[in-house]
N, C-alpha and C positions, 0 to 999 in steps of 0.2 A: 736486328743483326748487330753483332759486336764486331768491330773492325780489329783484326788481329795482325795486320801487316801482310806483306806479300807472301810470306812462307806458309800462312794458314789460310789465306783467302777468306771466305765467309764461314761463320760458325753458327750452327743452330743448336741450342741447348737441348732440343728434343731428340736430336739424332746423333749428336757427338757426345760420347761418354766423357765425363770429367775425370781426369787422372790427377790424383793428389800424391803422386810419388815424390818422396823427398829427394830422389836422385835427379840430377840435372837432365832435362829432356832434350837438351841441345838448342832450346830456344833462348840462347844466352842474351840476346839483345831485345827480347820481347817481354812485355808484362803479361803474366800468366792469367788468362781468361778472366780478367777483371778483378782478381783477388786484391785486397788492400795491400798497398805498398808496405813492405816491412813485415808481412805475416810470417810468423815463426815456422821454420821447417820447410820452407819452399824457396825455390830459386827466384828470389824477388829482387831484381835490380832496383836500386834507389834512383837510378837515372839511366836513360838509354845509353848502352855501351859500357855500363859498369856491372860486372859480374860479382855477386855476393857469395860468400862461402855457404855451402849447404849444411843445415843443422840436422841432427838425428833425433828431433822431438824430445830432447832431454827435459825441457820445461813441462811438456804434456805428460811425460812419464812420471815426473816428480809429482804433478798434480794428481794423477791417477793413484799414485801410492799414498798421497795424503788423504784422498777421499776414501780409499780402502781402509786405511787406519782409523779414520773417523767413523766409518761405517761399523767397524768392529766394536769401537767404543760405544756407539749408540746401541748396538745389539746387546752388549753387556749391561748397559744402563737399563735397557728395557727389561732384561731378565731380572735385574735387582728390584725394579719397581714391581714386577709381577710377584716376586717372592714376598715383598713387603705387604702388598695387598692381600695375599693369601694368609700371611701371618695376622694381619689386622682382622680379617674375616674370622679366623680361628679364635682369636681373643674375644671377639664380640659374641661368638656362639657358645662360649663357656657358660655352663649352667651352674650357678652357685649352689644349687640344691642337689647336684649330681651325686649319686651314691650316698645320700644322706637320708636319715629317718625323719619323716615329717612329725610335727608336734601332735601329741595325743589329744583327743577331744574327750571332755569329761562332762558334757552337758546333756540336756534332753534331746530327743530325736524328732520331736513333732512341734510344728508351729502352724498357725492358721489365721485367716481372717474370715469374718462372716458378717452378714447383715449390713449395718449402716456406719461405717465398717468398724467392727470390734476386732481387735487383734489379740492373739495369745502367743506370746513368745516361746522360744524353745526351752527356756528354763522356767516357764510358768508365768512370765510377766503378763499382765492384763492392762491394755490401754486402748484408747480410741484415737483414730485419725480420720478427721472429716475431710481434710483437703479443701479444695474448691471445685465446684462443678465445672466440667470441661477441661480441667487440667490433668496432666499425666504425671504420675509419681513412680519412683523406683521402689519396688517391694523387696527385691533381692538382687544383689550384684556380687558376682564372684568371677574368678578368672574363666573366661569363655562362656559365662552364663549371665544373662540379663533378663530379669522378670519385671516388666513395667505394667502399670495398671492405670486406666483412665477412670476418674471419678465422675459420676453423673448425678444430677439432681434426682431426688426420690421423694415425691409428694410435695406438699407446699409448706412444710415447716422448717425448711433449711437443711434437711437430712440429705446425705449423699450415700451412694452405693458404688460398688465396682461394676462398671458397664462393659468395659473392654479390657482384654489382657493380651499382652504380647510377650512371648518367651523366645529369646534368641539363644541358640546353642551353637557356638562357633559361627558358621556362615548361614545356618538354617534358621528360619523364622516361623514360629507357630502362633497363629492368631485365633482368638476365641472371643465371642461376645455374648451378651444376654438375649440376643434375638431368637435363639433356639436353632439357628442354622448350624450345620456341621463346621467344625474348625477347619482351618486351612494350614497347609505347610507350603511355604514359599508361594502363597497365592492360590494354590490348588486345593479344592475341597477334599476332605478325607471321606472315605466310605465307612459305613458302619462295620465294625469288626476289623478294620484295617490297622496294621502297625507299620510305621514308616521309620526307616533308619535315618538318623540325623548325624550331622557333623560331630566330631570329637567323641564318637562312640555312643551318642545319645539315641533315643528313640521316642516316638510319639504313638500313642494308642487311643483309638476312639471306639467306644462300645455303643454309641448312639445316645448315651446319657452323660457319660463322664469322659473327660479328656485327661490322659495321664502323660506327662512329659518326664522322661527319665534322662537326667543330664550326666549321670555318672556319680556325682556327689549327692544329688537330690532326686527325689521322686515328687513331682508336683501334680496334684489332682485339682481339676476345676470342674464345676458343675453349676448349671443354672437352677436357681431356686425360686419358688412362688411365681410361676409364669402367669397365674391368674390374679395376682395381687392388684388391686386398683391403682396402686402407685407404680406398678411395673415390676418385672423380675429383676434379679441381681445375681451376681456371681459369688459363690463361696469357694474358698480354696484351702487346701490342706497341703502342707509341705513336710515331707519326712526326709531325714538324713540317712543316706545309705551307709553301708559298711565302709569303714575307712575314715569317716568323719569329714567335716567341712574344711579341715586344715590339710587334707592330703596333698593339696597343691601348694602348700606353704603360704596360702593367702587366706586371711580371715574374711568371711563374707560381710557385706554391709547391706544397706537398704532399710526401709521402714520395719520389715520383719527380719531380714537376714542378719542384722547386727546382733540380735539376741542369741544367735548361735555362736557365743563368744566364750563359753566356759572351758577353761583349761584347769588342769589339776592345781588345786590350791585356792581357787576362787570361783564362785558362782554369783552371777548377778541376777537377782530376782526383785520384782517390785510390782506394785499395783498403782496405777495412776490413770484415772479416768478423765484426765484432761482431754479436751476435744481434739488436740493436735499433737498427740504423742506424749504430752506431759513431760515428766522427767526421765522417761524410759529411753527416749531416742536421743542420739547425739544431735546437737544443733537444733534447728527448727524445721518444720515441715517443708519450708521453702527450699531447704538444702537438698531435698530429694526430688524436686521437680525436674523433669526432663522435657526435651522439645517435642518428642512424640514416642510412640510405642517402641521404636527401633533405635532410639538415641541412647548414648552412653555418657551424657553430659551432666549428670548429677554431681554434687560436690564430693560424694563418697564412691565414685565409680571404681569398680574393680575389674570390669569386663576385659579390658585390653591392657591390664597392668603387666609390667615386665619386672621380674625380680632382679634387683641389683646387688643386694648384699644380705647375707645371713649372719647375724651376730649371736654368738653363743654365750651361755652363762659360764663364767670362768670357773665356777665351783664344781659343776657337774657336766658341763658340755652340752646342756640342753638348750633348746631354742629360747633366746631371750627376746630377740627382735628380728623382724624381717623388713627390709626397706626396698622400695621400688627403685628404678633407675633415676628417678627424680629426687630421691631422698625422703619420700613420704613413707610413714610407717604403715605397713599393710598386715602386720601381725605383731602383737606384743604380749608377752606373758607377764603376769603380775609378779612383784618381788617375792611374794610368798609361795609362788608356784614350785611344786616339786618337779622331779625329772619328767620332761615332756618328750624326749626323744634322744637320738644318738648324735645330735649335731656336734661336730667338733671344729667347725669353722670359726676361727678367731675373728674378732672385730678388726 
């Protein structure tokens, strides 16, 4: 109970409503229900018997006005931040290749590997890559396409063959090995005669003998050979380039096989080198093509998740001279002797 003087008697806060009227209530000589002395806007005597003038909440009104003004400013700032974020997002989504013509391809359309393993490039290059048993190497890497292969020992003379293959198209993964079992798509076995749609417009077909993966730019065939060979079976693979060429996405492919699809008008790279690890045909060394597993994109020349940052044109004819990714790495480059490759007009 709060003692309020003789005029109020006893007061219970649960039954007596609290009046905060700024007008004097007639309790001129009483402190109002325990409110702090000197509280603004109330009849608050500083001492018994001393009546203070009543305020009309002017300080609270001012504070409310200030808060309202600051609230409006905060709303305006929030709107400006929202607009800036939208602008930044729009700038980041600008495609440097939009409404441009991709470089023309002037090379061969067929590449392959077979046996232990012998490679034939798209321009007729012939070279061997033995790798190391148990390691996985990238065979072809392009934007949204990754074709990795695991090399396995074959016989006792140090030879290797391709024992497993993993082809990733966008988010979908197609697996095939030399066991003779049906290939799988995202871990699920395919049925004979089945065709499955893949990400990025791709598709996989299995006829019971041959697996074909169409990525859009490439058609990749894989088949198990010599299942009764004493040294064990192995995978042969043939890769053909579809209409539009491998540069249709403005990215030149790479990988042990993919890099040979590099012919632009004005230059063709052909060569024969039977060196056991790619010889002079491949860029770098075979170790540069090693990946962590069949679904990794961590080779030195990875193109799978590349993002185009800039297209540089030839100032003489507006053709594509060079394409850089967002990190400044060259992902396509025409030779100086190249003739017109497309209608690119984007200046450096």
